[in-house]
N, C-alpha and C positions, 0 to 999 in steps of 0.2 A: 443431472445432479451436479452441485457446486461443492469441492471440497477446498476447505481453507486450511491453511497450515500457519500458526504463528509460534514461532520457534522462541519466543521472548514475550509471552503475555504480560498483562499488566491489571491493575487496578487503577482506574483513571479517577484521581481526585480532582475536581474542579472548585478554585475558588474565587469568587465574584467580588469584586471591588466596587466601592462607591465613586472613586475618582481615578485617575491616572496611577499607574505604578510609581511608586517613590522609591528607589533605592536607597538602602541605608536607614530608612525612616520605618516606624512603626505604624502600621496600618490596620484598621479593623474590617472584616470581611461582611460583605451583605448576607452571603450565605456560602455554605461549602455542601457538595454533593460528591459521591463516590459511586463511579459505575463500571461494569465489566470492560475492559479494554483490550487493547492489542489490534494492530489493523486487521489481521484475517478474521479475528472474533466479530469486529465492527462490519466486515463484508458480510459474513454470514448472518450476522442480525439482521442486516437490510434485506437480504435474499429471504430470510426466514418470515420477516415482517410482509413481505410480498406475496407469500404463500406458496415459495418455490422450494425445492428440496435442496438442503444443504446440510454439511457436517461441518464443525468447528473442532479442529485438532490441535492440541498444544500440550506442553509439558507441564504437570500440576500435579501435586501430591492430592490424594482423596479427600482429605481435611482440609484442602487449603480455601480460604475465603473466597476465592474467584467461582470455584464451582458452587459455593452455596448462594453467591449471587446471582450465578445463571441458571440455576435449579428452576426457579419460578417462573422464567421467560419462556421454558419449553424448548428451547434452542437445542436441538440435538448434538451433543458434545463426546469428544473422545480425549481423555487425558492419559498420556504417555506419562512413564516414571520421571519423577524429578528429584534432585537431591536437594531442593530449599524452597522457601515460599516465593511466590510470585511477587515480583516488584511492586511498587506503586510510582505512578506518574502524577506529577502534580502541575497542573495548568492554572495560570493566575490570569484572569479576564478583566479587563477595563471596561468601562461602560460603552465605549465605542468598538468593542470586540476583537481589540488587541489582545492576543495572546501570549503570555511567556510560559515557556514549558521547563520543567526541571525533570529529566526521566531518569530513574535509577536504573544500574548496569544489570539488574536480574543475576539469578542463581549461576552457578559454572555447571554446564551439562559435560559429563565424561563420556569418554567414547562410547562405554556401554549404553549410557542414555540415548546418544545420537543413532545408535544401530537400533536400537528398539524403537525410536521415532520414526526412523526409514522405513522398518518393516510394518509399522502400523499406517504410515503414507501409503505405502504400495498396496497393503492389503485394501484400503477404503478406495483410493484412485483407480480400481478395477469398475467401479461403479459410476464414476464421474466423468461428465463432460468437459470441465475444467478444474485445473489444480490451481489454487491461489497460493502462492508463496509470499508472505507480507510481513513486514516489520523489521526491526533491527535483530541483531544474533546477541546472544549471551557473551560475555567476556572470552570464554574459554573456546567458543567455537570457532573454527577455520573461516577466514573471510569468504572462500569459496564455497561454503556449503551449500549454497541455493544449485550451482551448477552442477554438483555431485549429486544432489538429491534429482535433478532434471534428468540428468544422464543415467542414474540407476533405475529411474521408474521406467524411463523407455526402455532400457535394456531388459527390466523384469517384465513389462507388461506389452512390449512389441507394438502391433497395430491396435492393440485395446487401450494403450496410453491415453489420457486425456490430454486437452490443450493446456499451456502451462502460462498462467499470468503471473508477472512479477513486480511486487511494490515493495521497494526497500531505498536504502540511501546509503551515503558514505562508502566504507571499503566494501561491505557487501555487494553495493550496487555497480560498482567500477569492477570487483572481481567477478561478478555475474556477465558482464557483457566484455571480459579481457579480449582482445584481439587474437590471442593464441588458441580460443577455444573455438572446438568444431562444431557444427550444425546441431549435432547431438545435445550439446550442454546449453543450448541458447532458448531462452523463453519463447513462446507466440506472440506475448502482448506484454509491453511496458508500461508502466504509469508514472512517470516522473512529474513532478512540478517544475516550474521554471529554474529553480535554484540546483536541483538535481540534474537537469539537464544541462545546465553550464557545468556542473561538476564531471559530467560524463564526458563532454566534448573536452575538456581541458585534461582529462586522466586517460582517455581511450586511444587517441591516435588517430581517432576517425576524422577524416577530413570531408566535411561539407562540399556538396558540388557548388562549383563556383568560386572556391577559395583560391587563392592564388597560391601556386607551387604547394607546398607541403606545410603551410602555416597553419594553423589552427586559430579560430576567430576568438581573441579575448571578449567573450561577452558575458556581460553579469546576469545573474537571475533575475534581477529587477527587469532589465532591458528585455530579458527574452519574455516576461509576463506581461509587459507593457506592449508588447508587438507579436501579434500572432503569425505574421509572417516570417519573422525571424525564428519562432519556435518551429514552425512548419519546415523552414529550410534546414533547421539542425537535426530535427527528429528525422527527416529523409536519409540522413546518412546511416541511420541504424536499421532503417527498413531496406534499403540497399544493400546492407550487409545480412540480411536474413532473417530479421525480426518481421514477423508477421505484421505488427500494428504497433504505432506508439501513440497513448493517448497521453497527452501533456497537458495539465491542469494548471490555468494562468491566474488562480486567484479571482478577483473581482473581473479579470479579463475573458473568463470563461475558460475555455478549453479548445484545444486544438487534435484532430484525428489526422495520422497518416497513416496510409498503407500504401501497398503496391499499385492499387488502382487511382490514388489519388490524395487530395488533402482537403481538410474542411475545418471550419471555424465556427464555433457555436457560443452565443453569450445568454445570461439569463436577464430577466426584469430586474431592475434595482430592488436590494433587498436590505433590512436591518440587521446587519450581521451580529449573532449573539456569540458565536463561538466557532473558530475553524477548526476545531479539534474533530477529527472523524469525518470532515467534509471530503477529503480526497479518498478516502475507502468508500464512501456513499457513492461517489462518482464512479469507481471501479464496481461496485455491486450493480449501478444502473446500466452499466454499459454490459456487463455480462449476463443481465437478465434479459437485455434487448437483443442480445447474440443469441440465447437460449430461443428467444421467438422468432429466430430467422430473419430478424430486422437488417436492413442494408446498413452500410458504414454510417451515413450522414442521422439515421435514425436511431444507432446506436450512441452517437456521440450527443444527440440530443438529449437522450433518456439518461445520459451519464452527467450533463451540465444540470438538468433539472433535479436529479439526486443531490448532488453536490451543493446546489444552492439552497435546497431545502434544509439540509444538514445544518450549513452555516447560519441559517436563521433560527436555529434551536439552541439553547443552552448546553453546557458541556460536552459530551459525547454522546448527546441524544441522536439516533438515527431515524 
């Protein structure tokens, strides 16, 4: 079973334009749709659609519209107490698939809400093979919440603790891979995109093999996404540190997977991009599904790229 935790869930609104986005001007939308969202929920949606066991856990009031939207899908969910309404994230999509996102911050979770959330995570993680921690954190949550969760789940469950996959960005990502953390706080898998990988290298102090002295390479996210060799070299630094695997998605360049056994690059056939929202989440779901089937690293990567490219060819947050 795959347990996903979305600490800051959302309702994803997608606005499709007839032409390119024109900042400062009035434009009419071709259509607008709203779908349940949040990175962990997206992963669970893909896993559930594949017929495999999953539970999506997130903070939300029982009367929140997000639960009403999820109910008809049949997706197994667990809602922990929340002090406010689930946020709405808006994606504005041009005809060429270029996506501009405006994400709301979400409600503040007090300490008691985080404690109840952790208790529910531990309860349901007992039956899980993978625990997926995904997405941003609410404004009030500590930046190091994810390593705290990882450490606490492993402490409480011991040998019965699931493997942990992490997919986040910005301060929560750098905090989760802080060089000061011990092995008990590190995830087994991370799924950065090229820009997040560049952010990690800039903030972490990790020096990839082959870098001169103690210098950190100043590599942009665009440069990483255009060079699988660069992505693999940078990702390997985190594998050497103790992360079991790095699945780096490279947009139209496919994805790279690095493990202690090696590195692989996979690409997909050309697609007409409709929306990139949720594509990375689908990639992670594909990887985890393949892992659950006992497939080797290259086949896990192949499945990840297939799922990610399929999602990018669909509108909105469609999984």
